[in-house]
C-alpha positions in Angstrom: -57.8 -10.4 -60.5 -55.7 -7.6 -61.8 -51.9 -7.9 -61.8 -50.2 -5.4 -59.5 -46.5 -5.6 -60.0 -47.2 -9.2 -60.8 -49.0 -9.5 -57.5 -52.6 -10.0 -56.7 -54.1 -10.5 -53.3 -57.5 -12.0 -52.4 -58.8 -11.9 -48.9 -55.3 -11.7 -48.2 -54.4 -12.7 -51.7 -51.3 -11.4 -53.3 -50.2 -11.9 -56.9 -46.7 -11.2 -57.7 -44.5 -12.5 -60.5 -47.6 -14.1 -61.9 -48.4 -15.4 -58.5 -51.7 -14.7 -56.8 -51.5 -14.9 -53.1 -54.9 -15.9 -51.7 -55.0 -15.6 -47.9 -58.4 -14.2 -47.8 -59.8 -15.9 -44.7 -58.6 -18.4 -42.2 -61.9 -20.2 -41.6 -61.4 -23.5 -39.8 -63.7 -26.4 -39.5 -63.4 -28.3 -36.3 -64.8 -31.8 -35.6 -68.6 -31.5 -35.4 -68.7 -27.7 -35.3 -67.7 -24.8 -37.5 -65.4 -22.6 -35.5 -66.8 -19.1 -35.9 -65.6 -16.5 -33.5 -68.5 -14.2 -33.7 -70.2 -14.4 -30.3 -69.5 -12.0 -27.4 -67.7 -14.7 -25.6 -64.9 -14.5 -28.1 -65.0 -11.0 -29.6 -62.4 -8.8 -27.8 -63.5 -5.8 -25.9 -62.3 -2.4 -27.1 -61.6 1.0 -25.7 -64.1 3.7 -26.6 -63.1 6.8 -28.5 -62.3 9.6 -26.2 -65.0 12.3 -25.6 -62.8 14.8 -27.4 -63.1 13.1 -30.7 -65.5 10.8 -32.6 -62.8 9.3 -34.8 -59.5 7.6 -34.5 -57.3 7.9 -37.6 -54.5 5.5 -38.3 -52.1 5.7 -41.3 -51.3 2.6 -43.4 -48.9 1.4 -46.0 -50.6 0.4 -49.3 -48.0 -2.1 -50.3 -48.7 -3.8 -53.6 -52.4 -3.1 -53.0 -52.3 -4.6 -49.6 -53.3 -2.6 -46.5 -50.6 -2.9 -43.9 -50.9 -1.4 -40.5 -48.2 -1.0 -37.8 -49.5 -2.8 -34.7 -48.2 -3.1 -31.2 -49.0 -6.4 -29.3 -48.7 -6.5 -25.6 -46.9 -3.2 -25.6 -44.3 -4.7 -28.0 -43.6 -4.0 -31.7 -44.3 -2.6 -34.2 -45.5 -5.6 -36.2 -46.7 -5.4 -39.8 -50.2 -6.7 -40.1 -52.7 -6.8 -43.0 -56.3 -5.4 -42.6 -58.6 -8.1 -43.9 -62.4 -8.0 -43.8 -62.3 -11.6 -45.2 -60.4 -13.0 -42.2 -62.3 -14.6 -39.3 -61.4 -14.2 -36.5 -57.8 -12.7 -36.9 -54.5 -14.4 -37.5 -51.0 -14.3 -36.1 -48.0 -15.8 -37.8 -47.2 -19.1 -36.0 -43.5 -18.2 -35.3 -44.4 -14.7 -34.3 -47.1 -16.1 -31.9 -44.4 -18.3 -30.2 -42.0 -15.4 -30.0 -44.7 -13.3 -28.3 -45.3 -16.1 -25.8 -48.9 -16.5 -26.7 -50.7 -19.6 -25.3 -51.7 -21.9 -28.2 -54.2 -24.7 -28.3 -52.5 -28.1 -28.1 -54.0 -29.4 -31.3 -54.0 -27.7 -34.7 -56.8 -27.9 -37.3 -56.8 -27.6 -41.0 -58.5 -24.4 -42.3 -60.7 -24.0 -45.4 -58.8 -21.2 -47.1 -57.3 -21.3 -50.6 -54.6 -23.8 -51.7 -54.3 -27.6 -51.7 -51.7 -28.3 -49.0 -51.9 -28.8 -45.2 -51.4 -25.8 -42.9 -52.6 -26.3 -39.4 -53.9 -23.4 -37.3 -53.9 -23.1 -33.5 -56.5 -21.3 -31.4 -55.1 -18.4 -29.4 -56.0 -15.0 -27.9 -54.0 -11.7 -28.0 -54.2 -9.9 -24.7 -53.6 -6.4 -26.0 -53.6 -5.0 -29.5 -52.8 -1.3 -30.2 -53.5 0.2 -33.7 -52.6 3.9 -33.4 -54.6 5.1 -30.4 -57.1 2.3 -30.7 -56.7 -0.4 -28.1 -58.4 -3.8 -28.0 -58.2 -6.5 -25.4 -58.3 -10.3 -25.7 -58.6 -10.5 -29.4 -59.4 -14.0 -30.7 -56.9 -15.2 -33.3 -55.6 -18.3 -35.0 -51.8 -18.9 -35.1 -50.9 -20.1 -38.6 -47.8 -20.2 -40.8 -47.9 -17.0 -42.9 -44.5 -17.5 -44.5 -45.9 -18.3 -48.0 -47.9 -15.1 -47.9 -44.9 -13.1 -46.9 -42.7 -14.7 -49.5 -45.2 -14.0 -52.3 -45.8 -10.4 -51.1 -42.1 -9.7 -50.7 -42.6 -8.4 -47.2 -42.8 -10.1 -43.8 -46.4 -10.2 -42.5 -46.7 -10.9 -38.8 -50.4 -11.1 -38.6 -53.8 -10.3 -40.1 -56.4 -8.0 -38.4 -59.8 -9.5 -39.1 -63.3 -9.8 -37.8 -62.4 -10.2 -34.1 -61.0 -6.7 -34.2 -63.4 -5.1 -36.8 -66.7 -6.4 -35.5 -69.0 -3.9 -33.9 -67.0 -1.0 -35.2 -67.5 1.6 -38.0 -64.4 1.3 -40.1 -63.5 3.7 -43.0 -60.7 3.1 -45.4 -59.5 6.2 -47.3 -57.2 4.6 -49.9 -56.2 8.0 -51.4 -55.1 9.5 -48.1 -53.8 6.1 -46.9 -55.6 6.2 -43.5 -58.0 3.9 -41.7 -60.6 5.7 -39.5 -62.5 4.1 -36.6 -65.7 6.1 -35.9 -67.8 6.0 -32.8 -70.9 7.0 -34.9 -71.5 6.8 -38.6 -70.1 9.8 -40.6 -72.5 9.1 -43.4 -76.0 9.4 -41.8 -76.9 12.3 -44.2 -76.2 10.2 -47.3 -77.6 6.8 -46.3 -80.9 7.2 -48.1 -79.5 8.7 -51.4 -80.0 6.8 -54.6 -76.9 4.8 -55.6 -74.8 6.2 -58.4 -71.3 6.0 -59.8 -69.9 8.4 -57.1 -71.8 7.2 -54.1 -73.1 3.7 -53.5 -74.5 2.2 -50.3 -75.2 -1.5 -50.0 -76.6 -3.6 -47.1 -74.6 -6.6 -46.0 -74.9 -9.7 -43.8 -72.1 -11.4 -42.0 -71.5 -15.1 -42.4 -67.8 -15.7 -42.1 -67.5 -12.9 -44.7 -68.9 -9.5 -45.4 -71.6 -10.6 -47.9 -73.2 -8.0 -50.1 -76.3 -8.0 -52.2 -76.8 -5.6 -55.2 -73.8 -6.9 -57.2 -74.2 -8.5 -60.7 -71.9 -10.1 -63.2 -73.0 -10.0 -66.9 -76.4 -8.8 -65.6 -76.9 -11.8 -63.2 -77.2 -11.1 -59.5 -74.4 -12.5 -57.4 -73.6 -12.7 -53.7 -70.3 -10.7 -53.2 -67.6 -10.8 -50.6 -66.0 -7.5 -49.7 -62.4 -8.5 -49.1 -59.9 -5.9 -48.0 -57.3 -8.6 -47.7 -57.2 -9.0 -51.5 -55.0 -6.9 -53.7 -56.9 -8.0 -56.8 -60.1 -6.6 -58.3 -62.6 -9.4 -58.9 -62.6 -13.2 -58.6 -65.3 -15.8 -59.3 -65.8 -19.1 -57.6 -66.3 -22.4 -59.6 -70.0 -22.3 -58.8 -70.3 -18.8 -60.2 -68.5 -19.9 -63.4 -71.1 -22.6 -63.9 -74.0 -20.3 -63.0 -72.9 -17.8 -65.6 -72.1 -20.4 -68.2 -68.5 -19.2 -68.5 -66.8 -22.6 -68.8 -65.8 -21.8 -72.4 -64.2 -18.5 -71.4 -62.4 -20.2 -68.6 -61.0 -22.8 -70.9 -59.5 -20.0 -73.1 -58.2 -17.9 -70.2 -54.6 -17.8 -69.3 -53.3 -19.8 -66.3 -52.5 -18.1 -63.0 -51.5 -19.2 -59.5 -52.6 -18.2 -56.1 -50.9 -18.8 -52.7 -53.3 -19.1 -49.8 -53.2 -20.4 -46.3 -53.1 -23.9 -47.7 -50.4 -23.4 -50.3 -50.5 -23.0 -54.1 -53.6 -23.2 -56.2 -54.0 -23.2 -60.0 -56.5 -20.7 -61.4 -57.4 -18.9 -64.7 -57.4 -15.2 -65.5 -59.7 -13.6 -68.1 -62.5 -11.1 -68.6 -66.3 -10.8 -68.3 -68.6 -8.4 -70.0 -69.6 -6.3 -67.1 -69.7 -6.2 -63.3 -72.1 -3.9 -61.4 -71.7 -2.9 -57.7 -74.7 -0.9 -56.7 -74.6 2.2 -59.0 -71.1 1.5 -60.2 -70.5 -0.4 -63.5 -67.2 -1.8 -64.7 -67.0 -2.9 -68.4 -64.8 -5.8 -69.4 -63.0 -6.1 -66.1 -60.2 -8.6 -65.6 -61.3 -11.4 -63.2 -59.7 -14.5 -61.7 -61.5 -17.8 -62.1 -60.8 -19.9 -59.1 -60.0 -23.5 -60.0 -62.0 -26.4 -58.7 -60.6 -28.1 -55.7 -58.5 -25.1 -54.6 -60.4 -24.2 -51.5 -63.2 -22.0 -53.2 -65.8 -24.6 -54.0 -68.1 -24.1 -51.0 -68.0 -20.4 -50.4 -71.1 -18.5 -49.2 -70.3 -15.9 -52.0 -69.8 -16.1 -55.7 -67.7 -13.0 -56.5 -64.8 -11.6 -54.4 -64.2 -7.9 -54.5 -60.7 -6.7 -53.6 -58.5 -3.6 -53.2 -57.6 -3.2 -56.9 -61.3 -2.1 -57.3 -61.9 -0.6 -53.9 -58.8 1.7 -54.0 -60.7 4.2 -56.2 -63.2 4.8 -53.3 -63.5 5.8 -49.7 -65.0 2.6 -48.2 -67.0 2.8 -45.0 -68.0 -0.5 -43.3 -70.7 0.1 -40.7 -70.7 -3.3 -38.8 -73.5 -2.3 -36.3 -75.7 -0.9 -39.1 -74.7 -3.6 -41.6 -74.1 -1.0 -44.3 -71.2 -0.5 -46.8 -70.7 2.8 -48.6 -68.3 3.4 -51.5 -67.7 7.1 -52.2 -65.5 8.7 -54.8 -62.9 10.8 -53.0 
């Protein structure tokens, strides 16, 4: 991960003062089942775009490479919330959820995010979420203590807008203009079949707790990538990817770094690889974070995490219904 004012964020990861805040995804394993809020029984309904417009545009604050939206909850607010494609379902700070009067499950469960401490999450639902003129009802969420994330970022974060809000939508993040757009139909139908190049790349994805992309390689070897708008870093590799790429020696020589995730502090390493290719885009000698073993990244469905420090040079369109991601130079 790159250092941004000493801060680097992954999936909601922030690195500041040498500290990487890793709050990428609150995935929670419950007894006997994996709690994935992806079915229509849990995904919140949402208001359709008015007939006068095919797009809703919402400004955001790009604070230390973190996308922060002003959100109203149950007609109250505004609350500062991160936009995180790596968060499933969504998350509300535990104290904020109690202040809102949200109904929480009676028993909390440990999540599988980054860090090595205990941080219990409680199932809940948000009756009404308003992001600009976009409204969504009954959004599934998990109430969890986000104080470490706020502390590392240097800004209070009240929640994280994740898959339970984004699913079934066409979402475009224009980093240069600092706006998020929600489209009723894809704005890129004329470019979908163009050959990938450095200025325009489209990649198919599948969703399994994360936005998983094919067509990404590290040092010439194909990797499954996670598109993570909750991360303020550029690239991060799992322990499995390090082994697969034979980078143990490089990791041993890399400098130590830390990350703060949902489950506390994790010890990592920060170094470089020869090259990373994302579709038609090639980055030579990029800085990467090597996640440490036993820090919550050992069993991910992906091998490389892609965050905002890389994505910010593009207009990123995520077509959830069409399972297509497009990166376009502004």
